[in-house]
Every structure is written in C-alpha cells, then in structure tokens.
C-alpha positions in Angstrom: -30.7 45.6 -1.3 -30.6 44.9 -5.3 -32.6 41.1 -5.4 -31.6 39.6 -9.0 -34.0 36.6 -10.3 -32.0 34.1 -12.3 -34.5 32.7 -15.0 -34.1 28.8 -15.4 -32.7 27.0 -18.6 -34.7 24.6 -19.6 -33.1 22.8 -22.7 -35.0 20.8 -25.4 -34.0 17.5 -25.0 -35.7 16.5 -28.0 -33.7 18.1 -30.4 -30.5 17.1 -28.1 -31.0 13.7 -27.9 -31.8 13.4 -32.2 -28.6 15.2 -32.8 -26.4 12.8 -30.2 -27.6 9.7 -30.3 -26.0 9.0 -33.7 -22.7 9.7 -31.5 -23.5 7.1 -28.8 -24.3 4.6 -31.4 -20.8 5.2 -33.1 -19.2 5.4 -29.4 -20.9 2.4 -28.4 -19.8 0.3 -31.8 -16.3 1.0 -30.8 -16.9 -0.3 -27.7 -18.0 -3.5 -28.5 -15.0 -3.9 -30.4 -12.5 -4.1 -27.5 -9.0 -4.7 -29.4 -9.5 -2.5 -31.9 -8.3 0.8 -29.9 -6.0 1.1 -27.2 -7.4 2.6 -24.2 -6.2 5.8 -21.9 -8.0 6.9 -18.5 -7.4 9.4 -16.2 -7.2 8.0 -12.8 -7.4 9.7 -8.8 -5.2 8.1 -6.9 -5.1 10.4 -3.4 -5.0 13.8 -4.0 -3.1 13.0 -7.3 -4.5 12.7 -11.2 -2.5 10.2 -13.5 -3.6 9.6 -17.0 -2.6 6.1 -17.9 -2.7 3.6 -20.4 -2.2 -0.5 -20.4 1.3 -1.5 -19.0 2.5 1.9 -17.7 4.4 2.0 -14.1 2.9 4.9 -12.1 5.2 5.6 -8.9 2.8 6.5 -5.8 5.3 8.9 -3.3 4.1 8.9 0.5 2.6 6.1 2.2 0.2 2.9 0.1 -0.9 0.5 2.1 -0.9 -2.7 -0.4 2.3 -5.1 -1.0 4.1 -6.2 -3.1 1.4 -8.5 -5.7 -1.3 -7.6 -4.3 -3.7 -6.3 -7.3 -5.8 -2.9 -7.3 -8.7 -1.8 -9.1 -8.8 2.1 -9.1 -12.8 3.4 -8.5 -12.3 7.1 -9.0 -11.7 7.0 -12.7 -12.6 10.4 -14.2 -12.3 10.1 -17.8 -11.8 7.0 -20.4 -11.1 6.9 -24.1 -8.9 6.1 -27.2 -8.0 8.1 -30.4 -11.1 7.7 -31.5 -13.6 9.3 -28.4 -13.3 10.5 -24.8 -15.6 9.9 -22.2 -16.0 12.4 -19.1 -17.6 11.4 -15.9 -19.1 14.1 -13.8 -17.3 14.1 -11.6 -16.7 10.6 -12.0 -17.3 7.6 -13.9 -19.9 4.9 -12.5 -17.6 1.5 -11.6 -19.9 -0.6 -13.6 -19.1 1.0 -16.7 -15.0 0.9 -16.4 -12.4 -1.0 -14.8 -9.0 0.2 -14.4 -6.8 -2.5 -12.9 -3.0 -2.6 -11.5 -0.6 -4.4 -9.4 1.9 -3.6 -7.3 5.4 -4.3 -8.1 7.8 -2.9 -6.0 8.0 -0.8 -2.9 10.8 1.0 -2.0 12.9 3.9 -0.5 13.6 7.4 -2.7 17.0 8.9 -2.7 18.2 10.5 0.5 17.0 14.2 1.0 18.7 16.5 3.0 17.5 20.0 4.5 20.3 22.2 6.0 19.4 25.1 8.3 22.5 27.4 9.2 21.6 29.9 12.0 25.2 32.0 13.2 23.8 34.4 15.1 21.7 33.1 17.4 23.0 31.3 20.3 23.5 27.5 20.2 22.0 26.9 17.1 24.5 26.3 14.8 23.8 24.6 12.1 21.3 21.5 11.5 21.0 18.5 9.2 17.7 16.8 8.6 17.9 13.5 6.0 15.1 11.7 5.0 14.1 9.0 2.5 10.4 9.2 1.2 8.4 5.5 0.8 7.6 4.8 -2.6 5.5 2.5 -4.7 5.2 1.1 -8.2 2.4 0.1 -9.7 1.7 -1.6 -13.2 -1.4 -0.8 -15.1 -2.6 -4.1 -16.0 -6.2 -3.3 -17.4 -8.3 -0.7 -18.8 -11.9 -1.9 -19.7 -15.3 -0.3 -20.9 -17.6 -3.0 -19.4 -21.3 -1.8 -20.7 -22.5 0.9 -23.5 -22.5 4.4 -22.4 -24.9 5.1 -19.0 -28.4 7.3 -20.8 -28.3 5.4 -23.9 -31.0 3.1 -24.8 -28.9 0.1 -26.3 -28.8 -3.4 -24.4 -25.7 -5.3 -23.4 -26.0 -7.9 -25.7 
C-alpha cells in the first residue's frame, strides 16, 4: 500500500493583502454609492438557483407556503454584483451583508398537463389518462441591497 503525503500550502497573506486591498477599497466605495449601480443577485429557492434584479418576477413551481401580499427575505444569496464588481459567497453570503427581498403577487395553477398510457396487449388495462395542474407562485423582487462593506476588510460602516 502506497501512502502519499500532501504538503501543506501556506499562502503568503502579507503580499496577498497588499495586492487585494486597493480592490477592496474600490468595491467598498462603489457600495457606499447605492444608487449608482443596478445590482443583481443569485438566490437559491428550494433546489433552484435564480439570477434576479430589482423588479424581476420569478415563478416558483411546486408548493410554496406564503400567501399573496407576504413579504419574503431570501436568506440564501450566493452572489451579488453589478456591472463593475461581483461578490461571491463561499457558499453563501452573510445575511447581515446583503438583503434580497420580494413580495408574493400571485398564486395560481399551471396549464393542464396530461399523461397518456396505452397497453393494448395486456388484459384489462387498455388506455389511461392522467390530468393534473401544478401550483405556481409569482414573486416580484422588490429590493437588492448591500448593507455594509465587504466582510474581512478594515473599513468601518461610517
């Protein structure tokens, strides 16, 4: 049996911080001016990931419990950005750093779907029809906001 030892990689944080700090400063300055850039976010709803911007309408299939008019804050935000920068979570961004909110505008059913099954050679089976409609929930994204500077930088909230 062959056992291979893997050497530990220790990054040189001093040089890395000196190279990355101007980028952090630039992004934090863009974040302070909240109305300059239109933000987008990638959120996770159930098992689906959606890229959204403000005033987008997303359609959530299956059973979704909030009723019409309920305000929702999406907790699983994978990344947020604008045309100038993108901040990626590992795996998600902190809820105190970014806020994505929406409102339920409609709950309805999908169009009628049909399964048709035919087995002529089997006894007493013949043909069968299955009809169903799936529940749908329409959600409008009302707000995407970065609340504070990038975590891990040495800048205050002032």
